[in-house]
Structure formats: C-alpha cells, structure tokens
C-alpha positions as a printed Julia matrix, in Angstrom:
349×3 Matrix{Float64}:
   0.0      0.0     0.0
   1.54     3.36   -0.96
   2.65     5.41    2.04
   1.14     8.66    0.68
  -2.34     7.2     0.83
  -4.17     6.85    4.09
  -6.37     3.97    4.63
  -9.09     4.22    7.22
 -10.62     0.95    8.39
 -13.49     0.95   10.78
 -13.94    -1.78   13.23
 -16.98    -3.86   12.72
 -18.92    -5.68   15.3
 -19.85    -8.27   12.71
 -18.12   -11.61   13.02
 -15.87   -12.72   10.16
 -17.23   -15.77    8.33
 -17.67   -17.27    4.94
 -20.48   -14.9     4.03
 -18.71   -11.54    4.6
 -15.06   -12.6     3.96
 -15.26   -11.87    0.24
 -16.84    -8.43    0.92
 -13.95    -7.51    3.21
 -11.35    -8.47    0.61
 -13.19    -6.48   -2.05
 -13.23    -3.35    0.21
  -9.46    -3.66    0.75
  -8.76    -3.95   -2.99
 -10.91    -0.86   -3.72
  -9.08     1.13   -1.05
  -5.65     0.08   -2.38
  -6.5      1.12   -5.9
  -4.85     0.05   -9.16
  -1.4     -1.58   -9.09
   1.41     0.8    -9.83
   3.74     0.15  -12.78
   6.86    -1.99  -12.13
  10.05     0.05  -12.24
  12.14    -0.45  -15.38
  15.13    -1.69  -13.4
  12.99    -4.35  -11.76
  11.68    -5.46  -15.17
  15.23    -5.83  -16.5
  16.31    -7.8   -13.43
  13.32   -10.13  -13.63
  13.86   -10.65  -17.38
  17.51   -11.5   -16.8
  16.69   -14.02  -14.07
  13.86   -15.58  -16.07
  16.02   -15.73  -19.19
  18.83   -17.49  -17.32
  16.45   -20.09  -15.9
  14.81   -20.63  -19.3
  18.22   -21.1   -20.93
  19.12   -23.74  -18.36
  15.85   -25.6   -19.04
  16.42   -25.46  -22.81
  20.03   -26.69  -22.43
  18.85   -29.62  -20.31
  16.23   -30.56  -22.88
  18.74   -30.32  -25.72
  21.14   -32.48  -23.73
  18.44   -35.1   -23.2
  17.62   -35.02  -26.9
  21.28   -35.53  -27.78
  21.42   -38.52  -25.39
  18.21   -40.0   -26.81
  19.44   -39.44  -30.37
  22.73   -41.08  -29.47
  20.97   -44.06  -27.96
  18.72   -44.4   -31.01
  21.74   -44.18  -33.29
  23.57   -46.79  -31.25
  20.55   -49.12  -31.36
  20.32   -48.69  -35.13
  24.02   -49.49  -35.5
  23.72   -52.56  -33.29
  20.7    -53.71  -35.3
  22.63   -53.41  -38.55
  25.57   -55.28  -37.04
  23.23   -58.04  -35.85
  21.55   -58.34  -39.23
  24.91   -58.51  -40.98
  26.89   -60.68  -38.61
  23.92   -62.55  -37.09
  23.08   -64.22  -40.38
  26.69   -65.29  -40.78
  26.86   -66.6   -37.22
  23.56   -68.41  -37.68
  24.9    -70.12  -40.79
  28.04   -71.12  -38.92
  25.95   -72.37  -36.0
  23.74   -74.45  -38.3
  26.84   -75.88  -39.94
  27.96   -77.13  -36.53
  24.54   -78.14  -35.24
  24.02   -81.82  -34.47
  21.25   -82.9   -36.84
  21.29   -86.67  -36.6
  22.18   -89.5   -34.26
  23.37   -92.95  -35.27
  21.03   -95.66  -33.96
  22.27   -98.89  -35.54
  24.61  -100.23  -38.21
  25.9   -103.44  -39.74
  29.43  -103.58  -41.13
  31.62  -100.48  -41.17
  29.82   -97.38  -42.47
  31.86   -94.22  -42.97
  31.37   -90.51  -42.59
  33.03   -87.44  -44.08
  32.5    -84.0   -42.52
  32.09   -80.67  -44.36
  35.89   -80.2   -44.45
  36.48   -83.58  -46.07
  37.77   -85.19  -42.89
  36.87   -88.85  -42.32
  34.93   -89.6   -39.13
  34.3    -92.94  -37.47
  30.72   -93.81  -36.57
  29.35   -95.36  -33.4
  25.88   -95.96  -31.99
  24.67   -92.8   -30.28
  27.13   -90.59  -32.15
  25.87   -87.17  -33.27
  26.2    -86.21  -36.92
  26.43   -82.59  -38.05
  25.1    -80.65  -41.01
  26.84   -81.09  -44.39
  28.21   -84.49  -43.35
  28.29   -87.27  -45.93
  27.41   -90.78  -44.77
  28.19   -93.82  -46.88
  27.85   -97.57  -46.83
  29.64  -100.22  -48.85
  29.05  -103.88  -49.67
  27.32  -105.71  -46.77
  27.09  -102.49  -44.79
  23.87  -100.9   -43.54
  23.34   -97.75  -41.48
  20.42   -96.25  -39.54
  20.16   -92.82  -37.95
  17.47   -90.53  -36.61
  17.11   -87.08  -38.09
  15.09   -85.57  -35.27
  11.95   -87.72  -35.12
  12.59   -89.1   -38.61
  14.04   -92.58  -39.04
  16.47   -92.95  -41.94
  18.03   -96.23  -43.08
  20.68   -96.67  -45.75
  21.04   -99.8   -47.86
  24.34  -101.18  -49.16
  26.48   -98.98  -51.43
  24.61   -95.79  -50.56
  25.9    -92.27  -50.14
  23.88   -89.41  -48.63
  24.63   -85.89  -47.41
  22.54   -84.47  -44.56
  21.2    -80.95  -44.08
  18.46   -79.48  -41.88
  15.17   -81.05  -43.07
  16.86   -82.36  -46.22
  18.82   -85.37  -47.46
  20.82   -85.33  -50.67
  20.93   -88.84  -52.11
  24.16   -89.1   -54.09
  23.76   -92.78  -54.92
  22.12   -95.97  -53.66
  18.9    -96.56  -51.74
  17.4    -95.2   -48.54
  14.27   -95.88  -46.51
  12.5    -93.17  -44.49
   9.81   -93.34  -41.85
   8.53   -89.9   -40.85
   5.5    -91.09  -38.88
   6.1    -92.98  -35.65
   3.14   -94.65  -33.95
   0.76   -92.04  -32.57
   2.54   -89.2   -34.39
   1.36   -89.48  -37.95
   2.76   -86.67  -40.06
   4.67   -85.17  -37.14
   7.79   -84.46  -39.22
   8.65   -83.75  -42.83
  11.73   -84.06  -45.0
  12.98   -83.54  -48.55
  15.09   -86.03  -50.47
  16.91   -84.47  -53.41
  18.48   -86.2   -56.4
  19.7    -84.78  -59.73
  16.46   -85.93  -61.38
  13.77   -85.3   -58.75
  12.94   -83.96  -55.31
  10.76   -86.14  -53.09
   8.68   -84.66  -50.27
   6.83   -86.83  -47.79
   3.33   -86.37  -46.38
   3.63   -88.44  -43.21
   4.8    -91.76  -44.51
   7.05   -94.77  -45.07
   8.84   -94.58  -48.39
  12.05   -95.52  -50.16
  14.14   -93.8   -52.81
  16.66   -95.4   -55.17
  19.08   -93.45  -57.35
  21.34   -95.28  -59.79
  22.5    -95.2   -63.4
  18.99   -95.9   -64.72
  17.32   -93.02  -62.89
  15.25   -92.53  -59.73
  12.66   -94.89  -58.28
  10.55   -93.96  -55.27
   7.77   -95.98  -53.68
   5.42   -95.23  -50.79
   3.73   -97.97  -48.74
   2.14   -95.77  -46.06
   0.84   -92.24  -46.43
   1.8    -90.23  -49.5
   4.69   -88.47  -51.21
   5.06   -85.61  -53.68
   7.65   -85.91  -56.44
   8.83   -82.79  -58.25
  10.57   -83.11  -61.62
  11.42   -80.63  -64.36
   8.0    -80.83  -66.0
   5.85   -80.7   -62.87
   4.84   -82.43  -59.66
   3.34   -85.87  -59.1
   1.63   -87.38  -56.07
   1.73   -91.02  -55.01
  -0.63   -92.44  -52.35
  -0.17   -95.8   -50.67
  -3.13   -98.15  -50.87
  -4.27  -100.85  -48.46
  -3.11  -103.7   -50.71
  -0.19  -102.19  -52.6
   2.42   -99.46  -52.65
   2.51   -96.8   -55.33
   5.73   -96.25  -57.21
   7.06   -93.44  -59.4
   9.9    -94.11  -61.83
  11.93   -91.24  -63.33
  14.28   -92.29  -66.1
  17.63   -90.59  -66.69
  16.0    -88.61  -69.53
  13.29   -87.44  -67.05
  10.41   -89.58  -68.3
   7.88   -90.29  -65.51
   5.94   -93.52  -64.98
   3.52   -94.29  -62.11
   2.94   -97.95  -61.27
   1.81  -100.3   -58.49
   4.34  -102.25  -56.47
   4.51  -104.65  -53.53
   4.68  -103.38  -49.96
   7.17  -106.1   -49.17
   9.98  -107.9   -50.9
  13.7   -107.5   -51.41
  13.51  -103.76  -52.03
  11.84  -103.28  -48.61
  12.85  -106.13  -46.34
  16.52  -105.14  -45.96
  15.52  -102.19  -43.76
  14.0   -104.45  -41.06
  17.54  -105.4   -40.03
  17.99  -101.79  -38.9
  14.73  -101.42  -36.96
  15.22  -100.2   -33.42
  14.55  -103.0   -30.97
  11.1   -103.06  -29.37
  11.27  -103.65  -25.62
   8.38  -106.03  -24.96
   8.87  -106.23  -21.2
   5.64  -105.01  -19.58
   4.08  -104.05  -22.94
   0.91  -105.54  -24.36
   0.64  -107.9   -27.3
  -1.54  -105.29  -29.0
   1.25  -102.68  -28.88
   3.85  -105.15  -30.07
   1.76  -106.39  -33.0
   1.13  -102.87  -34.25
   4.85  -102.11  -34.15
   5.92  -105.37  -35.8
   3.27  -105.23  -38.53
   4.16  -101.67  -39.41
   7.9   -102.37  -39.56
   7.25  -105.38  -41.78
   4.87  -103.53  -44.09
   1.93  -105.73  -43.1
  -1.71  -104.76  -42.74
  -2.8   -105.85  -39.25
  -6.28  -107.38  -38.9
  -7.81  -108.87  -35.73
 -10.36  -111.65  -36.12
 -12.97  -110.07  -33.81
 -13.47  -107.84  -30.78
 -12.65  -110.68  -28.39
  -9.29  -111.17  -30.09
  -8.55  -107.45  -29.92
  -9.51  -107.37  -26.23
  -7.24  -110.32  -25.47
  -4.31  -108.67  -27.28
  -4.8   -105.49  -25.24
  -4.89  -107.43  -21.96
  -1.96  -109.76  -22.66
   1.22  -108.43  -21.02
   4.52  -109.61  -22.51
   7.86  -110.47  -20.93
  11.29  -111.23  -22.37
  13.61  -109.85  -25.05
  13.28  -110.01  -28.84
  16.25  -107.81  -29.77
  17.93  -110.68  -31.65
  15.03  -110.99  -34.11
  13.76  -108.84  -36.95
  10.24  -107.43  -36.43
   8.65  -110.11  -38.61
  10.6   -112.95  -37.0
   9.6   -111.68  -33.56
   5.88  -112.01  -34.35
   5.81  -115.8   -34.2
   8.31  -115.94  -31.33
   6.21  -113.64  -29.12
   2.79  -115.05  -29.99
   3.98  -118.56  -29.13
   3.76  -117.51  -25.47
   0.17  -116.21  -25.77
  -3.31  -117.38  -26.82
  -2.94  -115.42  -30.06
  -2.16  -116.92  -33.45
  -0.82  -115.19  -36.58
  -1.62  -116.09  -40.19
  -0.52  -114.47  -43.45
  -3.26  -115.01  -46.03
  -1.3   -112.95  -48.56
   1.97  -111.04  -48.81
   0.67  -107.85  -47.24
  -1.72  -108.98  -44.45
  -1.15  -110.19  -40.89
  -4.3   -111.88  -39.54
  -4.54  -112.4   -35.76
  -7.01  -114.84  -34.21
  -7.62  -116.27  -30.73
  -6.68  -119.88  -29.98
  -9.57  -121.74  -28.38
  -8.83  -123.32  -25.03
C-alpha cells in the first residue's frame, strides 16, 4: 500500500465468516487502488533471471535429446551389425549343429565332414550338417534325423542338411510317422532328377545309373521333376511307385509293400522292448515295420491282445521274425493269407 495514501478501516462488530469474507477483501482492494507500474530496473532484473532459468531448461532438454538421439543411433548401428553378422553366425551355427544321431549299423559305415575329414561312426554318435554318410558292400546304417528314421542300404551315399537329405547314390528308406505321431515331421530327399517330399509316410528312394525310383507304402509323397509335380498315395493292398528315367520320363505304377527292395531295412529297426508291454502294442509295431496290414479276427481277439502283457527280449530278431516268437507264449495266433496282411485270431482253449 503506498505510504502517501491513508487507509481508514473501521472496526466492525460483525463476526468474520464465509459470508462476509469476500466483501472484506473487495473493500481492501478498492481502497488500495490500481497496481502501480513496475520500475524499469525491476523489469530488467526479472527478465535477466527468467532468461537465465529458461536457458538452463532449454540446455537440459537439448542435452536429453542428444542422449536420446545417441541411444537411437547406437541401437540402429547394433541392429545393422546383428543383421549382418547374425546371419553369418547363424549359418556357422547351423553348420555345426548336431542334426542326426546314429542308432544302428551293420558292417563299417563311414562318414566325411564338411571339411572332407573322415569320421568314425558309433551308436549314439551325433552327426552334423553337411556331413556325408556312406555304406559299402554288406554295410547298412540307420540314424534318426530328429523324429525321422532314416536307413541306408548297401552302397549308398547321402549328405545331410536341416530337413533335407541329398541322395548321391544308392537306396534309402525313411519313416517320418512314428506310432501315434502321424505326419509329425517332414523331409525332402533331393536327387539330380527329382525332389521327393513326404506327407507323413514310409517310403524308399533309389538313385542309380537308370534313374530314380521312389515308392510309398504308407501315407503319400510328392515328387517334383522338371515338367511338374506328381503325387503317389499308398493303398491298403499295394504301394505306389514313381519311376523317373535318366532322360526325365515319368511312370507311375503299383508295387509290392514287401519284398527285397523293402525287407533289408528291417535289419535296422530299433529293438522293441516287450517287457511289460501288451501284445496289442507289439503287433502294431511289428506289422508296421514289416509292411503288413494288421487285422484282428474279432473284438474278443482285440480285447485279449490289449490285456496280454509280454515279458522277455526279442532284440535278436527282426520285427517279422519276432511275431511268431512272441505269440507262441500267448493265446494269439498269426496267419498271413497274402503277402501284405497279418491276420490275428484267438486260440480256443
């Protein structure tokens, strides 16, 4: 309040409260009058102080922006480095990734790694990408490529990659559908004349001087050649076969589900542990390995097979040989009315 202005305030007997508080403030403001102008020196001082504080705020914000920009730039650089070097490292990692595991062999199969170095093979040994596996006369080899079972016949050479096998020569058998996991895995088999892709199946591929022959006895396969793609579906009574000659002519025919071109692979079947398992489980395994269609005589026979618990060891027998050996200890009897059927009946007491 300016000193040259007198302010007279009368005492009031009224009590101060919410109702008259605003009136009192209004009276004071009227008595004070309009606000006097700020001296020029004060304005300059306030402007200087405000300007200094504003400059500090702006500098801090610019500093934060520079930090954020630097971080973003660093992240971008790291991303580019990852994209460039990550792909290379991933390729190197895949090249040294264990893709397969040896499960069984007969004779002395050989292996050659991606550097051309010979490697010895043993049951349980891991095999890496870009490795070549080969068999010779009287030599067979089986390995698992993930969940896929692969078996090589005599005089066969194959190179393994992730989800792919390159058949260089010879014959291989593939089972991509284990019991209860039909179609669980997939694989490509490449040859100079054709590429074979499975659709949950048991199939074989042969590549020799005459061309490529592939047959499927369970499920289906797709065969891609220069002129197009062909599909082969296994039937209940026969396998379907596709022949590609060396001049790329394609022929689709019927073939047996069993015989010399199939039976060799049973020697490489992983042993079925029958101890504590049912006859029903064993028969399904053995029939499938042997390429046989399993038929039970009636519901009573099926029930008996499911209730019969087995004991012992059949590792010294092929799947088909084990059928008669195992059933000799049960009330079940096996007959083979034709080359592709296994008929199970119940022996009367």
